[in-house]
C-alpha positions as CSV (number, residue, x, y, z in Angstrom):
1,M,120.1,79.8,84.4
2,N,120.5,78.0,87.7
3,S,118.9,80.9,89.4
4,F,116.0,80.8,86.9
5,S,115.6,77.1,87.6
6,S,115.1,77.9,91.3
7,L,112.7,80.7,90.5
8,L,110.8,78.3,88.2
9,Q,110.2,75.9,91.1
10,D,109.2,78.8,93.3
11,I,106.5,79.9,90.8
12,K,105.2,76.3,90.5
13,N,105.1,76.1,94.3
14,L,103.1,79.4,94.4
15,E,100.6,78.0,92.0
16,S,100.3,74.8,94.1
17,S,99.9,76.8,97.3
18,L,97.1,78.9,95.6
19,T,95.2,75.7,94.8
20,K,95.7,74.3,98.3
21,N,95.3,77.5,100.4
22,S,93.1,79.5,98.0
23,L,93.5,83.3,98.2
24,S,94.7,83.6,101.8
25,L,97.1,85.7,103.8
26,R,99.4,82.6,103.8
27,W,99.5,82.7,100.0
28,C,100.2,86.5,100.1
29,L,103.0,85.7,102.5
30,E,104.5,83.2,100.1
31,A,104.2,85.6,97.1
32,T,105.9,88.3,99.1
33,N,108.8,85.9,100.0
34,L,109.1,85.2,96.3
35,L,109.3,88.9,95.6
36,R,112.1,89.2,98.2
37,K,114.0,86.4,96.5
38,M,113.6,87.9,93.0
39,H,114.7,91.3,94.3
40,F,117.9,89.6,95.6
41,Q,118.5,88.0,92.2
42,F,117.9,91.4,90.5
43,L,120.6,93.0,92.7
44,D,123.0,90.1,92.2
45,I,122.8,90.5,88.4
46,F,123.4,94.2,88.8
47,Q,126.5,93.6,90.9
48,E,128.0,91.3,88.3
49,S,127.2,93.5,85.3
50,E,129.1,96.3,83.7
51,E,126.8,99.2,83.6
52,P,125.5,99.6,80.0
53,M,124.5,102.9,78.5
54,F,121.0,103.1,77.0
55,W,120.3,104.8,73.6
56,D,118.0,107.2,75.3
57,G,120.8,108.5,77.5
58,G,119.7,106.7,80.7
59,N,121.7,104.2,82.6
60,Y,121.2,100.9,84.4
61,M,121.7,102.4,87.9
62,D,118.8,104.8,87.4
63,E,116.6,101.9,86.3
64,C,117.5,99.9,89.4
65,M,116.9,102.8,91.7
66,E,113.5,103.5,90.1
67,D,112.5,99.8,90.4
68,S,113.5,99.7,94.1
69,L,111.3,102.8,94.7
70,H,108.4,100.9,93.1
71,I,109.0,98.1,95.5
72,L,109.2,100.4,98.5
73,D,106.0,102.1,97.4
74,F,104.3,98.8,97.0
75,C,105.4,97.7,100.5
76,N,103.8,100.9,101.9
77,V,100.6,100.1,100.0
78,L,100.6,96.6,101.6
79,R,101.3,98.1,105.0
80,S,98.4,100.4,104.6
81,A,96.2,97.4,103.7
82,I,97.4,95.5,106.7
83,S,96.7,98.4,109.0
84,T,93.1,98.7,107.6
85,M,92.4,95.0,108.0
86,D,93.8,95.1,111.6
87,R,91.7,98.1,112.4
88,Y,88.7,96.2,111.2
89,R,89.7,93.2,113.3
90,L,90.0,95.4,116.4
91,I,86.5,96.8,115.8
92,V,85.3,93.2,115.4
93,D,86.8,92.3,118.8
94,V,85.2,95.2,120.5
95,A,81.8,94.3,118.9
96,V,82.2,90.7,120.1
97,K,82.7,91.9,123.7
98,R,79.7,94.1,123.5
99,F,77.5,91.4,121.9
100,S,78.4,89.2,124.8
101,D,77.8,91.9,127.4
102,E,74.4,92.6,126.0
103,G,73.4,89.0,126.8
104,Y,72.3,88.3,123.2
105,S,69.3,90.6,123.7
106,G,69.2,91.9,120.1
107,S,69.2,95.4,121.4
108,A,69.7,98.6,119.5
109,M,73.3,98.6,120.8
110,N,74.0,95.4,118.8
111,M,72.6,96.9,115.6
112,T,74.8,100.0,116.1
113,E,77.8,97.7,116.3
114,I,76.8,95.8,113.2
115,E,76.3,99.0,111.2
116,K,79.8,100.1,112.3
117,L,81.3,96.8,111.1
118,E,79.6,97.1,107.8
119,R,81.0,100.6,107.3
120,E,84.5,99.5,108.1
121,W,84.0,96.4,105.8
122,L,83.6,98.8,102.8
123,K,87.1,100.2,103.5
124,L,88.9,96.9,103.1
125,Y,88.7,96.6,99.4
126,G,88.1,98.7,96.3
127,I,89.4,100.7,93.3
128,E,90.2,103.8,95.4
129,N,93.1,101.9,96.9
130,W,94.7,101.6,93.4
131,K,95.1,105.3,92.7
132,N,98.8,105.6,93.6
133,V,100.1,102.2,92.6
134,N,102.7,102.2,89.8
135,L,103.8,98.6,89.2
136,Y,103.4,97.6,85.6
137,K,106.1,99.5,83.7
138,T,106.1,98.7,80.0
139,G,108.9,98.9,77.4
140,R,112.5,97.8,77.8
141,P,115.3,100.3,77.5
142,K,117.5,99.6,74.5
143,T,121.2,99.2,75.1
144,K,123.9,100.1,72.6
145,T,125.3,96.6,72.8
146,K,123.7,93.2,73.5
147,D,124.0,92.4,77.2
148,N,122.7,89.0,78.3
149,R,122.9,89.9,82.0
150,L,120.7,93.0,81.4
151,C,118.2,90.8,79.6
152,A,118.2,88.4,82.5
153,A,117.7,91.3,85.0
154,Y,114.7,92.5,82.9
155,V,113.2,89.1,83.0
156,V,113.4,89.1,86.8
157,R,112.0,92.6,87.0
158,R,109.0,91.9,84.8
159,T,108.3,88.7,86.7
160,M,108.4,90.7,90.0
161,N,105.9,93.1,88.4
162,T,103.5,90.2,87.6
163,V,103.7,88.8,91.2
164,C,103.1,92.3,92.6
165,L,100.0,92.7,90.5
166,L,98.7,89.3,91.6
167,L,99.2,90.4,95.2
168,F,97.4,93.6,94.4
169,C,94.4,91.8,92.9
170,A,94.2,89.6,96.0
171,I,94.2,92.4,98.5
172,F,92.7,95.4,96.7
173,Y,91.0,95.1,93.4
174,P,91.2,92.9,90.3
175,V,93.2,94.5,87.4
176,S,94.2,93.1,84.0
177,I,97.5,91.3,83.9
178,E,99.2,90.9,80.6
179,L,102.5,88.9,80.5
180,D,105.3,90.5,78.5
181,E,106.1,87.3,76.5
182,E,108.9,89.0,74.6
183,V,111.2,89.3,77.5
184,Y,111.3,85.5,77.9
185,T,112.4,84.9,74.3
186,D,116.0,86.1,75.0
187,F,116.8,82.7,76.4
188,P,115.3,79.5,75.0
189,Q,115.6,77.9,78.4
190,L,113.0,80.4,79.7
191,K,110.2,78.8,77.8
192,L,109.1,76.7,80.8
193,F,109.5,79.8,83.0
194,S,107.1,81.8,80.9
195,S,104.6,78.9,80.7
196,S,104.6,78.4,84.5
197,L,104.1,82.1,85.1
198,R,101.2,82.1,82.7
199,K,99.7,79.1,84.5
200,L,100.0,80.9,87.9
201,V,98.1,83.9,86.5
202,C,95.4,81.7,85.0
203,C,95.1,79.7,88.3
204,F,94.8,83.0,90.2
205,F,91.9,84.3,88.2
206,E,90.2,80.9,88.2
207,E,90.2,81.2,92.0
208,R,88.5,84.6,91.7
209,Q,85.8,83.5,89.2
210,G,83.2,83.0,91.8
211,V,83.5,86.6,93.1
212,K,80.8,88.7,91.5
213,D,81.1,91.8,93.6
214,N,84.4,93.5,93.2
215,S,83.8,95.7,96.2
216,R,84.1,92.8,98.6
217,P,87.3,91.3,100.0
218,V,88.4,87.9,98.5
219,L,91.0,86.8,101.1
220,V,89.9,83.7,103.0
221,E,90.5,85.3,106.4
222,T,88.5,88.5,105.7
223,K,85.7,86.5,104.1
224,M,85.4,84.4,107.2
225,V,84.9,87.4,109.4
226,G,82.5,89.0,107.0
227,S,80.4,85.8,106.8
228,A,80.2,85.6,110.6
229,V,79.1,89.3,110.8
230,E,76.4,88.6,108.2
231,E,75.2,85.6,110.1
232,F,75.0,87.6,113.3
233,K,73.0,90.3,111.5
234,V,70.5,87.8,110.1
235,Q,69.9,86.4,113.5
236,I,69.4,89.8,115.1
237,L,67.0,90.9,112.3
238,N,64.9,87.8,112.6
239,G,61.5,89.5,112.0
240,G,60.4,89.4,115.6
241,V,61.1,85.7,116.1
242,P,62.7,85.1,119.5
243,L,66.4,84.7,119.4
244,N,67.9,81.3,119.6
245,K,70.6,82.1,122.2
246,E,72.5,78.9,121.7
247,K,72.7,79.5,118.0
248,L,73.6,83.1,118.5
249,K,76.4,82.2,120.9
250,K,77.9,79.8,118.3
251,T,77.8,82.7,115.8
252,I,79.6,85.0,118.2
253,D,82.2,82.3,118.9
254,S,82.7,81.9,115.2
255,L,83.2,85.7,114.8
256,Q,85.7,85.6,117.6
257,N,87.6,82.7,116.1
258,S,87.7,84.2,112.6
259,S,89.0,87.5,114.1
260,L,91.8,85.6,115.8
261,A,92.7,83.8,112.5
262,L,92.8,87.2,110.8
263,K,95.1,88.6,113.5
264,E,97.5,85.7,113.2
265,G,97.6,85.9,109.4
266,L,98.2,89.7,109.4
267,G,101.0,89.4,112.0
268,V,103.0,87.0,109.8
269,F,102.2,88.8,106.6
270,D,103.3,92.1,108.1
271,S,106.6,90.6,109.1
272,V,107.5,89.4,105.6
273,V,106.4,92.8,104.0
274,N,108.7,94.6,106.4
275,E,111.5,92.2,105.5
276,L,110.9,93.0,101.8
277,F,111.0,96.7,102.6
278,Q,114.3,96.4,104.5
279,E,115.8,94.3,101.6
280,A,114.8,97.0,99.1
281,V,116.4,99.7,101.3
282,K,119.6,97.7,101.7
283,G,119.6,97.2,97.9
284,R,119.5,100.9,97.3
285,N,122.3,101.5,99.7
286,M,124.4,98.8,98.1
287,I,123.9,100.4,94.6
288,L,124.8,103.8,95.9
289,G,127.9,102.3,97.6
290,L,129.0,100.7,94.3
291,V,128.6,104.0,92.5
292,A,130.5,105.9,95.2
293,S,133.5,103.4,95.1
294,S,133.7,103.3,91.3
């Protein structure tokens, strides 16, 4: 229960960060760090448990290995998203240089760059990225005997699933998230844990309420870049009115600064995703080592 008390505070902190930082790469970083901590707790419970047999003939080790595969798959999905956002950022940087080299002339070259940015923008977010993600596993295997540690492990696993889905909704596409309240009834002490997790999910979707178009990214950093591109486009397509070079320069500077902020955010986020991936690999090796030595 001490471990759950620590995780309870982490979930509260994640909600607080969401309110403070909105849906940003920093928030995604903190959510990924929480996943890493929960994965460690999950493995710790496994190490201290006797392996129970399930009524369906399965076993705990198989469950753990399957769950770790889901984490590895999710890390690869996140890496793909990071790569796509970084590609977009690099194209923005090239466009900024070309905009500057053109001397703010509003030429056909600038329009070509804007059209390219808009095409790449459409690749950042959308339902097509969801096709191969398998996170929300339902149903709990039934053991032949009551095992409190297994119940605790299942609580951690389902909480991890919820945090994964929140990350997915922030980076890819909004999906429905239903909390499995039943898993938190095994221990009366987990009532606050369940309540805090529910508040986090509600807070998350409150942050998304203003987003009407589900084909557009919702992360703060990508929205900043997108807004600067849109502002530049408006100034270029100004209906024949002479360009305000000073205003246009400020817009290009804003585009450059927002691209830099995206680069910094992606760099740190990529680092913690890689750490989670390595932890999941180590966990799998640890489980196989325990089985080999038993």
